[in-house]
C-alpha positions in Angstrom: -47.5 -11.3 -29.1 -46.2 -11.6 -32.7 -42.8 -10.0 -33.4 -42.8 -10.7 -37.1 -41.3 -8.0 -39.4 -42.4 -7.9 -43.1 -40.1 -5.9 -45.3 -40.5 -4.5 -48.8 -39.0 -1.7 -50.8 -40.8 1.3 -52.4 -43.1 0.2 -55.1 -43.0 -3.4 -53.7 -46.3 -5.2 -53.1 -48.1 -7.3 -50.5 -50.6 -10.1 -51.2 -52.2 -12.7 -49.0 -53.4 -16.3 -49.3 -50.6 -17.5 -51.5 -46.9 -17.3 -52.3 -46.0 -15.7 -55.6 -42.6 -14.6 -56.7 -42.1 -10.9 -56.7 -44.7 -10.3 -53.9 -44.5 -10.4 -50.2 -47.2 -12.5 -48.5 -48.9 -11.2 -45.4 -51.2 -13.2 -43.0 -54.9 -12.5 -43.8 -55.5 -10.6 -40.5 -52.5 -8.3 -41.1 -53.3 -7.8 -44.7 -56.9 -6.8 -43.7 -55.7 -4.4 -41.0 -53.3 -2.8 -43.5 -56.1 -2.5 -46.1 -58.4 -1.0 -43.5 -55.8 1.6 -42.5 -55.3 2.6 -46.2 -59.1 2.8 -46.9 -59.6 4.9 -43.7 -58.4 7.8 -45.8 -57.1 9.5 -42.6 -54.4 12.1 -42.7 -51.1 10.6 -41.6 -49.9 13.0 -38.9 -46.3 11.8 -38.8 -45.7 12.5 -42.5 -47.5 15.8 -42.2 -45.3 16.7 -39.2 -42.1 15.7 -41.2 -43.1 18.1 -44.1 -43.6 20.9 -41.6 -40.2 20.4 -40.1 -38.6 20.9 -43.5 -40.6 23.7 -44.9 -42.8 21.7 -47.3 -46.5 21.3 -47.4 -48.4 18.1 -47.5 -51.7 16.8 -46.1 -50.6 13.2 -46.5 -53.3 10.6 -46.1 -53.0 6.8 -46.0 -53.9 6.4 -49.7 -50.8 8.4 -50.7 -48.6 5.9 -48.8 -49.9 2.8 -50.4 -52.3 1.8 -53.2 -54.8 -1.1 -53.5 -55.4 -2.9 -56.7 -56.8 -6.2 -57.9 -55.7 -8.8 -60.4 -57.9 -11.7 -61.2 -55.1 -14.3 -60.9 -53.7 -12.9 -57.6 -56.5 -11.0 -55.8 -56.0 -7.8 -53.9 -52.6 -6.2 -54.0 -51.2 -3.5 -51.7 -48.4 -1.6 -53.2 -46.0 0.8 -51.4 -45.4 4.3 -52.9 -42.5 6.7 -52.3 -42.7 6.8 -48.5 -40.4 4.8 -46.2 -40.6 3.9 -42.6 -42.5 1.5 -40.4 -46.1 0.6 -39.4 -46.7 -1.5 -36.4 -49.9 -3.4 -35.4 -51.6 -4.1 -32.1 -50.2 -7.7 -32.0 -46.6 -6.5 -32.5 -46.3 -7.2 -36.2 -44.3 -4.6 -38.1 -44.1 -3.6 -41.7 -40.9 -1.9 -42.8 -40.7 -0.1 -46.1 -37.2 0.6 -47.4 -36.2 2.9 -50.3 -35.7 1.3 -53.7 -32.0 2.0 -54.3 -29.7 0.8 -57.1 -25.9 1.0 -56.7 -22.9 0.2 -58.8 -22.3 -2.5 -56.2 -25.0 -5.0 -54.9 -26.4 -3.9 -51.5 -28.5 -6.0 -49.2 -31.6 -4.7 -47.4 -29.4 -4.5 -44.2 -27.1 -2.1 -46.0 -30.0 -0.1 -47.3 -31.3 0.1 -43.7 -28.0 1.6 -42.6 -28.2 4.1 -45.4 -31.7 5.1 -44.2 -30.2 5.6 -40.8 -27.4 7.8 -42.3 -30.0 9.9 -44.1 -32.1 10.5 -41.0 -29.0 10.9 -38.8 -27.6 13.6 -41.1 -30.7 15.7 -40.5 -30.5 15.4 -36.7 -26.7 15.8 -36.3 -26.5 12.5 -34.3 -23.2 10.6 -34.7 -22.8 6.8 -34.7 -20.5 7.2 -31.7 -23.3 8.7 -29.7 -25.7 6.0 -30.8 -23.3 3.5 -29.1 -24.1 0.9 -31.8 -22.0 -0.7 -34.5 -22.8 -0.8 -38.2 -23.6 -4.5 -37.7 -26.1 -3.6 -34.9 -27.7 -1.0 -37.2 -28.1 -3.5 -40.0 -29.8 -6.0 -37.7 -32.1 -3.6 -35.8 -35.7 -3.0 -36.8 -36.0 0.5 -38.3 -38.3 1.7 -35.5 -35.7 0.6 -32.9 -33.1 2.7 -34.7 -35.3 5.8 -34.6 -36.0 5.1 -30.9 -32.2 4.8 -30.3 -31.8 8.3 -31.8 -34.4 9.7 -29.4 -32.8 7.9 -26.4 -29.4 9.5 -27.3 -30.9 13.0 -27.4 -32.8 12.4 -24.1 -29.6 11.3 -22.3 -27.9 14.5 -23.5 -30.7 16.5 -22.0 -30.7 14.6 -18.7 -27.0 15.1 -18.5 -27.3 18.8 -18.9 -30.3 19.1 -16.6 -34.0 19.3 -17.1 -35.6 22.7 -17.6 -37.6 23.9 -14.6 -40.1 26.7 -14.3 -41.9 28.4 -11.4 -45.3 27.0 -11.0 -48.0 28.4 -8.7 -49.2 25.5 -6.5 -52.1 25.7 -4.1 -52.6 22.9 -1.6 -53.6 22.0 1.9 -50.4 21.7 3.8 -49.3 20.7 7.3 -46.9 23.6 7.3 -47.0 27.3 6.2 -45.6 28.2 2.8 -46.4 31.1 0.6 -49.6 32.9 1.3 -52.9 31.8 2.9 -55.9 31.3 0.7 -58.5 32.4 3.2 -61.6 31.1 1.3 -60.1 27.6 0.9 -58.8 27.7 4.5 -62.4 28.4 5.7 -63.8 25.7 3.4 -61.4 22.8 4.2 -59.8 23.6 7.5 -62.4 25.0 9.8 -62.1 21.8 12.0 -58.4 21.1 11.1 -56.4 23.8 12.9 -53.2 21.8 12.3 -53.5 22.4 8.5 -53.2 25.5 6.4 -54.3 26.0 2.8 -51.6 28.1 1.0 -50.4 29.1 -2.4 -46.7 29.2 -3.3 -44.5 29.5 -6.3 -42.5 26.3 -6.7 -39.5 25.7 -9.0 -40.5 22.5 -10.7 -39.6 20.5 -13.8 -43.3 20.2 -14.5 -43.3 22.1 -17.8 -44.9 21.2 -21.2 -41.5 20.2 -22.8 -40.7 17.7 -20.1 -44.2 16.3 -20.0 -44.1 15.6 -23.8 -40.7 14.0 -23.6 -41.8 11.7 -20.7 -44.9 10.7 -22.6 -42.9 9.9 -25.6 -40.5 7.8 -23.6 -43.4 5.7 -22.2 -44.8 5.2 -25.7 -41.4 4.1 -27.1 -40.9 1.8 -24.1 -44.0 -0.1 -25.3 -43.0 0.0 -28.9 -39.3 -1.0 -28.8 -38.2 -4.6 -29.3 -34.7 -3.9 -28.0 -33.9 -4.9 -24.3 -31.2 -2.3 -24.3 -33.6 0.4 -25.4 -36.1 -0.7 -22.7 -33.4 -0.5 -20.0 -32.2 2.9 -21.1 -35.8 4.2 -21.3 -36.3 3.0 -17.7 -33.3 5.0 -16.6 -34.6 8.1 -18.4 -38.1 7.7 -16.9 -36.4 7.8 -13.5 -34.7 11.0 -14.4 -38.1 12.4 -15.3 -39.6 11.1 -12.0 -40.9 14.5 -10.8 -42.5 15.2 -14.2 -46.1 14.1 -14.9 -47.2 12.6 -18.2 -48.8 15.0 -20.7 -52.6 14.7 -20.7 -53.1 16.8 -23.8 -50.4 16.7 -26.5 -51.8 19.4 -28.6 -52.2 21.8 -25.7 -48.6 21.2 -24.5 -47.2 21.7 -28.0 -49.2 24.9 -28.3 -47.7 26.1 -25.0 -44.2 25.5 -26.3 -45.0 27.6 -29.3 -43.7 25.7 -32.3 -43.3 28.1 -35.2 -43.7 26.4 -38.6 -43.2 29.7 -40.6 -39.5 29.2 -40.9 -38.4 28.4 -44.5 -36.0 25.6 -43.7 -36.4 24.6 -40.1 -38.8 24.6 -37.2 -38.2 27.4 -34.8 -39.5 27.8 -31.2 -41.1 31.0 -30.3 -39.6 30.5 -26.9 -36.0 31.4 -27.7 -34.7 29.9 -24.4 -34.9 26.4 -25.9 -31.5 24.8 -26.2 -30.5 22.5 -29.0 -31.0 19.6 -26.5 -34.7 20.4 -26.3 -35.2 21.5 -29.9 -34.2 18.2 -31.5 -36.0 16.2 -28.9 -39.3 18.0 -29.3 -39.2 17.5 -33.0 -38.8 13.8 -32.5 -41.6 14.0 -29.9 -44.0 15.4 -32.4 -43.1 12.8 -34.9 -43.5 9.9 -32.4 -46.6 11.3 -30.8 -48.3 12.1 -34.1 -47.4 8.6 -35.3 -49.2 7.2 -32.3 -52.4 8.9 -33.5 -52.9 5.9 -35.9 -54.4 4.0 -32.9 -57.5 6.1 -33.3 -58.3 4.7 -36.8 -61.4 2.6 -36.1 -60.8 -1.0 -36.9 -57.5 -0.5 -38.6 -55.4 -2.3 -36.0 -52.5 0.0 -36.7 -50.9 0.9 -33.4 -48.0 3.2 -34.5 -46.4 4.5 -37.6 -43.4 6.6 -38.6 -43.2 7.4 -42.3 -40.9 9.7 -44.2 -41.4 11.1 -47.7 -38.4 10.0 -49.8 -38.6 13.0 -52.1 -37.9 15.4 -49.2 -35.5 13.0 -47.5 -33.5 12.7 -50.7 -33.4 16.5 -51.2 -32.1 17.1 -47.6 -29.6 14.4 -47.7 -28.1 15.7 -50.9 -27.9 19.2 -49.5 -26.2 17.9 -46.3 -23.6 16.1 -48.5 -22.9 19.3 -50.4 -22.4 21.1 -47.1 -19.9 18.5 -46.1 -17.5 18.8 -49.0 -18.0 22.4 -50.1 -16.0 24.7 -47.8 -18.3 27.2 -46.1 -15.8 30.0 -46.5 -16.1 29.6 -50.3 -19.8 28.6 -50.9 -23.2 29.4 -49.4 -26.0 26.9 -49.8 -29.7 27.7 -49.7 -32.4 25.0 -49.5 -35.9 25.7 -51.0 -34.6 29.1 -52.0 -37.3 31.8 -52.4 -35.3 34.7 -53.9 -37.1 35.1 -57.2 -40.6 35.3 -58.6 -41.6 34.4 -62.2 -43.4 37.8 -62.5 -42.8 41.0 -60.6 -45.4 43.4 -62.1 -47.9 44.6 -61.0 -46.7 42.7 -58.0 -44.7 39.6 -57.2 -46.4 36.4 -58.4 -45.5 32.7 -58.8 -42.5 32.2 -56.5 -39.7 30.0 -57.8 -38.3 27.4 -55.3 -35.3 25.5 -56.5 -34.4 22.7 -54.1 -30.7 23.6 -53.7 -29.0 26.9 -54.7 -25.2 27.0 -54.3 -23.4 30.4 -54.6 -19.7 30.6 -55.1 -18.7 33.6 -53.1 -15.7 34.9 -54.9 -17.6 35.5 -58.2 -21.3 35.0 -57.1 -21.6 32.2 -59.7 -24.8 30.2 -59.0 -25.3 26.5 -59.3 -28.8 25.1 -59.0 -29.6 21.4 -58.2 -33.2 20.1 -58.2 -33.7 16.7 -56.7 -36.3 14.3 -58.0 -37.0 11.1 -56.3 -38.4 9.4 -59.4 -37.3 6.2 -61.2 -36.3 7.2 -64.8 -35.8 4.7 -67.6 -33.9 4.8 -70.9 -36.9 3.0 -72.4 -39.3 6.0 -71.8 -39.7 9.1 -73.9 -37.2 11.7 -72.6 -36.2 9.1 -69.9 -39.5 9.8 -68.2 -38.5 13.4 -67.3 -41.5 15.6 -66.8 -42.0 18.3 -69.3 -43.2 20.6 -66.5 -40.0 20.0 -64.7 -38.0 21.0 -67.7 -40.0 24.3 -68.0 -39.2 24.8 -64.3 -35.5 24.3 -64.9 -35.6 26.8 -67.9 -37.2 29.4 -65.6 -34.6 28.9 -62.9 -31.8 29.5 -65.4 -33.4 32.7 -66.7 -34.2 34.1 -63.3 -31.1 33.1 -61.5 -28.7 33.4 -64.4 -27.3 30.2 -63.2 -23.9 28.9 -64.3 -25.1 25.3 -64.0 -28.6 23.7 -63.7 -28.6 20.0 -62.8 -31.5 17.7 -62.1 -30.5 14.9 -59.7 -32.3 11.5 -59.8 -31.6 8.3 -58.0 -29.7 5.6 -59.9 -32.1 2.9 -61.2 -31.6 -0.5 -62.9 -33.0 0.9 -66.2 -30.5 3.7 -66.4 -27.5 2.2 -64.7 -26.2 0.2 -67.7 -27.1 3.0 -70.1 -24.9 5.6 -68.4 -22.2 3.2 -67.3 -19.7 5.2 -69.4 -21.4 8.6 -69.1 -21.7 10.8 -66.1 -24.8 12.7 -67.2 -27.5 13.4 -69.8 -27.5 17.0 -71.2 -30.2 19.0 -72.9 -29.3 22.3 -74.7 -31.6 25.0 -76.0 -30.9 27.3 -79.0 -30.7 30.3 -76.6 -27.9 28.7 -74.5 -29.8 27.1 -71.6 -28.2 23.8 -70.6 -29.9 21.4 -68.2 -27.9 18.4 -67.0 -29.4 15.2 -65.5 -27.3 13.2 -63.2 -28.0 9.9 -61.5 -27.0 9.6 -57.8 -25.5 6.5 -56.3 -26.5 6.9 -52.7 -23.9 4.5 -51.6 -21.2 6.6 -53.2 -22.9 10.0 -53.1 -19.8 12.1 -52.9 -18.4 10.7 -56.1 -21.8 11.2 -57.8 -21.9 14.9 -56.8 -18.3 15.7 -57.5 -17.8 17.8 -60.6 -21.2 19.4 -60.4 -19.7 22.5 -58.8 -16.5 24.1 -60.1 -14.3 24.4 -57.1 
């Protein structure tokens, strides 16, 4: 089985049949399988699940992840868009897509991989200490194995605290008496077996939907991981789930758990008895199990996928960083705030949803940050900033009476030198509305964000 990993960044491209500078060459069979997957036009369950987790909406299909074009001198070209993650194929080949990141210091793909881990980790509250891997290990590990490691850590926490058990009504033909006799079954099965009794009893068992889904995920990840350590740890965990059967119907078991996607910023469970141990694990389960649905794409050859929209990941990561350095006793932070509407008469219409709203508690001053995962350029008109986005910022200032409106973009090669001696770009209207644009160095994010909020 092939274990080759092909790696590109966002907006990078694959070709086949030849080696050309600026392109990554795939074997013809893998290129064809990737093309078939894209052309299938199927919805990508794992990215849709990710959007649901974080209160956004997207019916992502494969064509939104990658595009296909043709150039006479090259042939077919497959180009990544603004999603990152991994796609694996039946023969074990994997494609990793990393974010396109520019920093004031040169960073290798290995360092970028660690940054991706930081971004995902910040959303799951997993520490590097609990991962039990070093920075060097992270940089060397395939992306999928890093995600699998995160799941394993959460699963061990659960096993340590104990699996949830429920009472389950079990009817079976026994050699001993337990519970109550089922007379019709007793007559049917035991008329000539006086030594047996068909009874029904309530048993306290770990056979519940949550545990079935976790065990099923563990088995899928055992087959997907390239790490011997991960395999050994998963074997240990499967033993801990020994009395739990595998899920035979993922959708039904998730339905029984009662995932509530109506929460603005997080996924809630209708069953309030779920501990954090289960909540985080079950979110991972849905990502991994929905990623497995790629195997149903006829002829695509894609066995598994886990893709994350960088726009949402960037927004959440920035919000987490604000929460780290802004003291909670002095500031409140709302993500995807839905306080105001553009119009209120005759009823509320056109809701406004700024990405991050920060309120300074002592004077209720409001600071709004809107994140945009888009590559700006000093060579474009207005740097490439969308006019619609500017209208949106103007509306935010008017409705929120914000002290500060800032649009946050990732640092790019085409703006890095231009703003080397400037911290921001500023637009001012004749009625006093000021919109600032800042470029975030994700490898030095605290420094990039400092000064946005008056402490």
